C-alpha positions as CSV (number, residue, x, y, z in Angstrom):
1,X,10.1,-9.6,-25.7
2,X,9.0,-12.8,-23.9
3,X,9.5,-10.9,-20.6
4,X,7.5,-8.0,-21.7
5,X,4.7,-10.2,-22.7
6,X,4.8,-11.9,-19.3
7,X,4.7,-8.4,-17.6
8,X,1.8,-7.2,-19.8
9,X,-0.2,-10.4,-19.3
10,X,0.3,-10.4,-15.6
11,X,-0.7,-6.7,-15.4
12,X,-3.9,-7.2,-17.4
13,X,-4.9,-10.2,-15.4
14,X,-4.1,-8.6,-12.1
15,X,-6.0,-5.5,-13.0
16,X,-9.2,-7.6,-13.9
17,X,-8.9,-9.5,-10.6
18,X,-8.5,-6.2,-8.6
19,X,-11.7,-4.8,-10.3
20,X,-13.6,-8.0,-9.5
21,X,-12.6,-7.9,-5.9
22,X,-13.4,-4.3,-5.4
23,X,-16.8,-4.6,-7.0
24,X,-17.9,-7.5,-4.8
25,X,-16.7,-5.6,-1.8
26,X,-17.3,-7.3,1.5
27,X,-17.6,-10.7,0.0
28,X,-14.1,-10.9,-1.7
29,X,-12.1,-7.9,-0.4
30,X,-11.6,-9.3,3.1
31,X,-10.3,-12.7,2.1
32,X,-8.3,-11.1,-0.7
33,X,-6.4,-8.9,1.8
34,X,-5.9,-11.6,4.2
35,X,-4.2,-13.4,1.3
36,X,-2.2,-10.5,0.2
37,X,-1.2,-9.9,3.7
38,X,0.0,-13.5,4.1
39,X,2.0,-13.5,0.8
40,X,3.5,-10.2,1.3
41,X,4.6,-11.0,4.8
42,X,6.0,-14.2,3.6
43,X,8.1,-12.4,1.2
44,X,9.3,-9.8,3.9
45,X,10.1,-12.5,6.2
46,X,12.0,-14.3,3.5
47,X,14.2,-11.3,2.8
48,X,14.9,-10.9,6.6
49,X,15.9,-14.6,7.1
50,X,18.2,-14.6,4.1
51,X,20.3,-11.9,5.9
52,X,20.0,-13.9,9.1
53,X,17.7,-11.6,10.7
54,X,15.2,-13.4,13.2
55,X,11.4,-12.5,12.9
56,X,8.3,-14.0,14.8
57,X,7.0,-15.7,11.5
58,X,3.9,-17.3,12.8
59,X,2.9,-14.7,15.2
60,X,3.4,-12.1,12.3
61,X,1.0,-13.9,10.1
62,X,-1.6,-14.3,12.8
63,X,-1.2,-10.7,14.1
64,X,-1.5,-9.4,10.5
65,X,-4.7,-11.3,10.0
66,X,-6.1,-9.9,13.1
67,X,-5.4,-6.3,12.2
68,X,-7.1,-6.7,8.8
69,X,-10.1,-8.4,10.2
70,X,-10.4,-5.5,12.7
71,X,-10.7,-3.1,9.8
72,X,-13.7,-4.8,8.6
73,X,-16.8,-2.4,8.8
74,X,-18.8,-5.0,10.9
75,X,-16.2,-4.5,13.4
76,X,-16.4,-0.8,13.5
77,X,-13.0,-0.3,12.0
78,X,-13.6,3.4,11.4
79,X,-13.1,6.1,14.1
80,X,-16.6,7.5,13.7
81,X,-18.0,4.4,15.3
82,X,-16.7,5.7,18.8
83,X,-13.7,3.1,19.0
84,X,-11.2,1.8,16.4
85,X,-11.0,-1.9,16.9
86,X,-7.9,-1.7,14.6
87,X,-6.1,0.2,17.5
88,X,-7.3,-2.3,20.0
89,X,-6.1,-5.2,17.9
90,X,-2.8,-3.4,17.2
91,X,-2.2,-2.8,21.0
92,X,-2.9,-6.4,21.8
93,X,-0.6,-7.8,19.0
94,X,2.3,-5.4,20.0
95,X,1.8,-6.4,23.6
96,X,1.7,-10.2,22.6
97,X,5.1,-9.8,20.8
98,X,6.7,-8.0,23.8
99,X,5.5,-10.7,26.1
100,X,7.1,-13.4,23.8
101,X,10.4,-11.7,24.0
102,X,10.2,-11.4,27.8
103,X,9.3,-15.1,28.2
104,X,11.7,-16.5,25.4
105,X,14.3,-13.6,24.6
106,X,17.0,-15.7,22.9
107,X,20.1,-14.0,21.7
108,X,18.7,-11.1,19.9
109,X,15.3,-10.1,21.3
110,X,15.4,-6.3,20.3
111,X,16.4,-7.2,16.7
112,X,13.5,-9.8,16.5
113,X,11.1,-7.4,18.1
114,X,11.9,-4.5,15.8
115,X,11.8,-6.4,12.5
116,X,8.5,-8.2,13.6
117,X,6.8,-4.9,14.5
118,X,8.1,-3.1,11.5
119,X,6.6,-5.9,9.2
120,X,3.3,-5.7,11.1
121,X,3.0,-2.0,10.7
122,X,4.3,-1.9,7.1
123,X,2.2,-4.6,5.5
124,X,-1.1,-5.6,7.3
125,X,-1.7,-2.3,9.0
126,X,-1.5,-0.4,5.8
127,X,-3.5,-3.0,4.0
128,X,-6.4,-2.4,6.4
129,X,-6.8,1.1,5.0
130,X,-8.0,-0.6,1.7
131,X,-11.2,-2.0,3.6
132,X,-11.7,1.4,5.5
133,X,-11.7,3.3,2.3
134,X,-13.7,0.7,0.3
135,X,-16.8,1.6,2.6
136,X,-16.2,5.4,3.0
137,X,-18.7,6.8,3.3
138,X,-20.8,4.0,1.9
139,X,-20.2,0.9,-0.3
140,X,-21.1,2.7,-3.6
141,X,-19.0,5.8,-3.0
142,X,-16.1,3.6,-1.6
143,X,-15.8,1.7,-4.8
144,X,-15.1,4.9,-6.8
145,X,-12.8,6.3,-4.0
146,X,-10.7,3.2,-3.8
147,X,-10.3,3.3,-7.6
148,X,-9.0,6.8,-7.5
149,X,-5.6,6.0,-5.9
150,X,-5.2,2.9,-8.0
151,X,-5.6,4.9,-11.2
152,X,-3.6,7.7,-9.8
153,X,-0.8,5.6,-8.8
154,X,-0.8,3.8,-12.3
155,X,-0.7,7.5,-13.9
156,X,2.3,8.4,-11.8
157,X,4.1,5.3,-12.8
158,X,3.5,5.9,-16.4
159,X,4.3,9.7,-16.1
160,X,7.3,9.0,-14.1
161,X,8.6,6.3,-16.6
162,X,8.2,8.4,-19.8
163,X,9.2,11.7,-18.3
164,X,12.2,10.0,-16.8
165,X,13.1,8.4,-20.1
166,X,13.0,11.4,-22.2
167,X,13.9,14.2,-19.8
168,X,15.5,12.6,-16.8
169,X,18.8,14.2,-15.9
170,X,18.9,14.7,-12.0
171,X,18.8,11.7,-9.9
172,X,16.1,11.7,-7.0
173,X,17.4,9.3,-4.6
174,X,20.6,7.8,-6.1
175,X,21.6,5.7,-3.1
176,X,18.2,4.1,-2.8
177,X,16.8,3.7,-6.3
178,X,19.4,5.0,-9.0
179,X,16.8,4.9,-11.9
180,X,14.6,7.5,-10.3
181,X,14.9,11.0,-11.5
182,X,13.6,14.6,-10.4
183,X,12.1,15.0,-13.8
184,X,10.3,11.6,-13.8
185,X,8.9,12.5,-10.3
186,X,7.5,15.8,-11.6
187,X,6.1,14.0,-14.7
188,X,4.3,11.4,-12.7
189,X,2.8,14.0,-10.5
190,X,1.6,16.1,-13.6
191,X,-0.1,13.0,-15.3
192,X,-1.6,12.1,-11.9
193,X,-3.1,15.5,-11.7
194,X,-4.5,15.5,-15.2
195,X,-6.0,11.9,-14.8
196,X,-7.5,12.8,-11.3
197,X,-8.8,16.1,-12.4
198,X,-10.4,14.7,-15.4
199,X,-12.0,11.8,-13.4
200,X,-13.3,14.0,-10.7
201,X,-14.8,16.4,-13.2
202,X,-16.5,13.6,-15.1
203,X,-18.0,11.7,-12.3
204,X,-20.2,12.2,-9.2
205,X,-17.0,13.0,-7.2
206,X,-17.2,16.6,-8.7
207,X,-20.2,17.1,-6.4
208,X,-18.0,16.4,-3.4
209,X,-14.6,17.7,-4.5
210,X,-13.6,21.1,-5.8
211,X,-10.9,21.7,-8.3
212,X,-8.5,22.6,-5.5
213,X,-9.4,19.2,-3.7
214,X,-8.5,17.4,-7.0
215,X,-5.2,19.3,-7.2
216,X,-4.4,18.6,-3.5
217,X,-5.3,14.9,-3.8
218,X,-3.2,14.5,-6.9
219,X,-0.1,16.1,-5.2
220,X,-0.7,13.9,-2.1
221,X,-1.3,10.6,-3.7
222,X,1.4,10.9,-6.3
223,X,3.9,11.9,-3.6
224,X,2.8,9.1,-1.4
225,X,3.0,6.5,-4.2
226,X,6.5,7.5,-5.1
227,X,7.5,7.7,-1.5
228,X,6.1,4.1,-1.0
229,X,8.2,2.9,-4.0
230,X,11.3,4.4,-2.7
231,X,10.4,3.0,0.8
232,X,10.4,-0.5,-0.6
233,X,13.6,0.0,-2.5
234,X,15.3,1.1,0.8
235,X,14.1,-2.0,2.4
236,X,15.3,-4.2,-0.4
237,X,18.5,-2.3,-0.5
238,X,19.1,-2.7,3.4
239,X,18.1,-6.4,3.1
240,X,20.3,-6.9,-0.1
241,X,17.4,-8.2,-2.3
242,X,16.9,-7.4,-5.9
243,X,13.2,-8.3,-5.8
244,X,10.9,-8.9,-2.8
245,X,10.1,-12.4,-4.1
246,X,8.8,-14.1,-7.3
247,X,5.1,-14.4,-6.7
248,X,4.2,-12.5,-10.0
249,X,5.7,-13.6,-13.3
250,X,7.6,-10.8,-14.7
251,X,7.2,-8.5,-12.0
252,X,9.1,-10.0,-9.0
253,X,7.3,-10.2,-5.7
254,X,3.9,-9.0,-4.6
255,X,5.5,-6.2,-2.5
256,X,7.2,-5.0,-5.6
257,X,3.5,-4.2,-7.0
258,X,2.0,-3.2,-3.7
259,X,4.7,-0.7,-2.6
260,X,3.1,2.4,-4.0
261,X,-0.4,1.4,-3.0
262,X,0.6,0.8,0.6
263,X,1.1,4.6,0.9
264,X,-1.3,5.9,-1.6
265,X,-4.4,4.2,-0.2
266,X,-3.9,5.4,3.4
267,X,-3.1,8.9,2.3
268,X,-6.4,8.8,0.3
269,X,-8.3,7.6,3.3
270,X,-6.9,10.4,5.4
271,X,-7.5,13.0,2.8
272,X,-11.2,12.0,2.7
273,X,-11.6,11.9,6.4
274,X,-9.9,15.1,7.2
275,X,-10.2,17.3,4.1
276,X,-13.4,16.2,2.4
277,X,-15.5,14.8,5.3
278,X,-13.9,16.8,8.0
279,X,-13.0,13.8,10.1
280,X,-16.5,12.5,10.4
């Protein structure tokens, strides 16, 4: 019970903090993402180093910060501005990592390069989509659009948990996450669709999205959030870690809470730019 109270309290506080950060947009979102990136990368590096895997720790923190800053609207993070500074920053950071290995290769240069680049793409690159989505197509609409994957992911988790508990029989990915079931995955998708459909019909989003769009979005974001969860489970299993860290009381590490959103938010951004706004 004490563990459950801790989890619930952490969830409530976390949700309120997220709402506050999203509401204030540019003022808080950029520093919040920089902090999240640093903490999540620290957890990732810690898991690697506990398995004697070498990672460019300092360069990873700095490079990750550069990718997130490059996604800030003032720097033309979106492709509609003619150039994506995120891609420019990514090219420079990847080149810098490669130069470091050429200058000082050590014993395992390829291993260090692979794990460093993976951490860069998995955490700060994906976190950058939070900034891109928050201001798509403008600050007011972006607030609602960024809330949608958060709520849809929560609905997926809730639906997956209850359907898995009551109806779960067939394992979804037993070697990666033994607790996940096919029935739970379907239940998460169904509840996500119900919640997304209701929200889009009751808000201004109904003026932009059709019922078909709501269905397609629910399928995409629910699938992406579950894939993100499984991907992080695969990483932890490969690195022999039960939790990514202990940053959040009762919840393990920050990555354990971010894993679904790291996939759900980018797929939402891609859905809006390709399906709704036609890439504009």
